[in-house]
N, C-alpha and C positions, 0 to 999 in steps of 0.2 A: 631419166625414167629409171634403168638400169638398175641404175645403182640407190634409187630410191624404194624399188622392187626387195632391194637384199636387205638394204636394210631393216625395210617392215619385217622382214620373214622374221631376220635376227632378231628382232625384240617381239614378234610372237614367238619364236620357241625359249626365248628368254622367261616369257611369261607363262606359260607352258611348266616349263621347267621349275618353276617359283611356287605356282600352285601346285604341280605335284609332290614337291619336297614339302612344302606346307603341309598338306595331306597328307604323310606319311610321318609329319611331326606330331600332327595330332590322331591318327590313331597308336603309334607308338609312347604317345605320352598317356593316353587311354590305357595300357595294359602294361607300362612303366613308370606310373606317374613318382615313382622314389628315383627316378635316372633327370627329371625334369625340376626348373627351380623354381616354378611356378602354382604347383602344386601343394597343398597342403598334406600338413606331415600326417600319416598314420603308423602307430607302431606295427600294424599289424602284417605290415610291409615287409618287404627283405631288404636290407642294404642298399642306397643306388646310388648314383654320381654323388646325390646332392642333401644324402642324408643327413650328413655330420654339420652341412651349414644352419640345415633345418634344427635341429638340435637345439647348434649356437642360440639363433634366434630366436629360444624360446623365455629368457633371460626377459626379453620384451612384454611378455602373454603368462605371468604365474597359473591364473588361472584356467587357459588352454592348455597348456601345457600338466596339470592335473585331470583336469579332462581325459587327456590322451590314457593316461594311469590311468584313469578308472574302467575307458573304453577299450585299454590291453588287456583288464580282468586284473589288474596289479594291485595289493592289498597292501595297503600303505598309512601309515600316520603320519602326519601334518603336526613339525613341533613348531610352538611358541618361536617368534621372532627375537633376534639377538640382538643384541648393539653394548660392545666394549669400548670401544675408540670409536670415535671419524673413519677410519678406513676400516672397523675389525665389527663387521655384523652382519644378519644374512635374514631373511624372511621367506616361506618360505620352504624349509626346510622339509623332505621328508625321511622317513625309518621305512625302510621293507618288514613289513609283517608275514608272515608262515600263511598258507592257505594259496596264494593264488597263484598268480603265473608265472611271479620269481619264485623257482622251487630252490634256486641254493643256497644257503644261509650265510652269515656273516659272522666275521669272529674278529678285533668281540662283534657283540650282535647289535650295542645300541648307534654305532652308527648313523649317520645321519648326515646329507649334503643336500643343495641345490636342486632342486625337480628338473631341468636340467640333465644331470650327470647321474642322477637315478636311470632317467628316463632311456639313455646312454648307456649306461650299464646293464638295464634291463634286456635290449636289442642285441649287448655285450655277450650277453651270456647265454640267449638263446639262439644268435646267426653264427658265436665266434668259439664259445666257450666250451659250448659243450658238444657240436661235433667236432674239436680239434681235442677233447678226450675220446671221445669216443673212438677218431680214427687211429689214434693214438696210440691208446690203450685198451680199447673197448670196457670202458666204464663210463660213470658220470661223475660228477664234480658233487658235492655235498656242502663246501666250505670253501668261503675265500675270507683267506686269513690278510687284515690290513693295517696300517697304523696308523691310520685316523682319516678328521677332513677336516673341520674344522678347529684353527690351530692360527690364533693373534699374532700373523710373525710377519716380517720382510723376508724374499726369496734369500733361502740358506741361510736365516734367522739370523742376517749380517744387522748392523744399531744402521742400517743406511742404505736407501738404495728402493725400486720395487717393492707391491705386497704383493706376499704370492696369494693366489689363487684359493690358498684353504685360509685367510682372513676372511674370505666370503664365502667359506661352505661347498666353492669350486668346485671340490678336488679331490681326491683320494687317492692313497697310495697302496698301493697292492703287493704285499709282501709273500704271499704263494697261497696253493689249494692245495684240497685234499678230496679224493676221490671216495665215491663210495664202499669200495676195501679199505682202507684207512690208510693208503697211500699215500704221502705227503710228499708234492710239487713246490719246492725252494727256490725265492729268483737270486738271492744269494750264495748259496749251493749247489745249485743244477743249472744255473745258467751255460757254465762251460765246461759242461761234463760228454758234452756231446755224444748223449744218445737220444733215446726219445723224450725224455724231462726236457732239454733245451732246445728239442725241432717243438715241441707242446707251446713254451712259453716262447717261444720267436713266436711263434704262427697267431696267440693271442696280442703278444704286443702290434704284430700287421693288420690284426686286423681293428684292435681299439684303435689304429688310426687314421680309421673310416668312420669314426664316430667322434671322437674327441678332438679339437683343438689342440691341446698337447699329452702327446706321450711319450714321456721320457724313459730310458731304461739303462742296462747296467753300459749297455755300448754307447752313452752319451756321458757320462763322465762318475769319478768316483761315491762321489755324492749322490746317484740311483742305483749303487750296487747292489741293495738289498729291498729295490723293490720297484716297480714298476707305477711312476706317477701320471696319473690321469686326468686330465682336468675339461671343461666346457670354458675359457676365457670368451670373450663375446668377439674376439677378432676374427673368432672361424667361421663368426657368419661371412664375412666376405675372402674365407678362404685363405686367409693367414695362418697357416698351420705350421706344429713343427712333430713331426716324427723322428724319433732315436732310438 
C-alpha cells in the first residue's frame, strides 16, 4: 500500500513538472517566437535559435517570402525567371531597391538573389553588419562589394561534381564593405590585419552563420581568400549548416 502511494506521489510530481515546463515554454515562445521551431518567421524579430532554419525553409513558399520582405518595409524588384540549363535556373529572384528598410547598397548594384538569400541579407544588415560597424568604427555601412550571385557553374568551377548554389542564384560572394566616411574594408586585404577591420570581418562572418546555411571565409580554404560565401542551401532547414 505504501509503495503504491509513493508511486502515485511520484507520478503526480512528474505531471506537475510537465505542466509547469509546458507553461514556461508557452510563455517563453510568446515573448521569443524566434527561438522556437513552430512559430512563423517574422523579419521584424531579432535573430533567434531557429531563424536560420526558417529562412532556408522559405524556398518552399516563395510568395510567403516576398510577403515577408514587403511586411518588413524592404523595397525590391522581382526579376523574371531564368533557365540556362536543367541545373541552372532561378525564379522569384529579387533585387533590393533604395528607399526601404534595407539601407546598405550593393556594388555592383544590379545583383539579384533568390528571395530567402535576400531575406537573410536584410537581417544580416540590421542585426549584424550595422551593429558591428558602429561598435568597431563608430560609423555606418554604405555599400557591400560583391562578386555576384547567379553563375551557371559547378562548385569551384570544376567540370564535374556538385552544382554550386550560385547556379540557382541561391548564394552571394561578399568581397568587402565601405563605410559612410569612405573607409573600405576588404576581405582579401584586411582578414589578417589583426586590427579593427579583421575583428569586424570575423564578427560579420560569425553573425552570418546564424542566418545562412553555408558561410565560407578565408579560414576555410584558399578559394575563399577574397570573399565570404553566403548561401541558403535547402539543407539548412534541417540544421545541416556549414560555418568556416
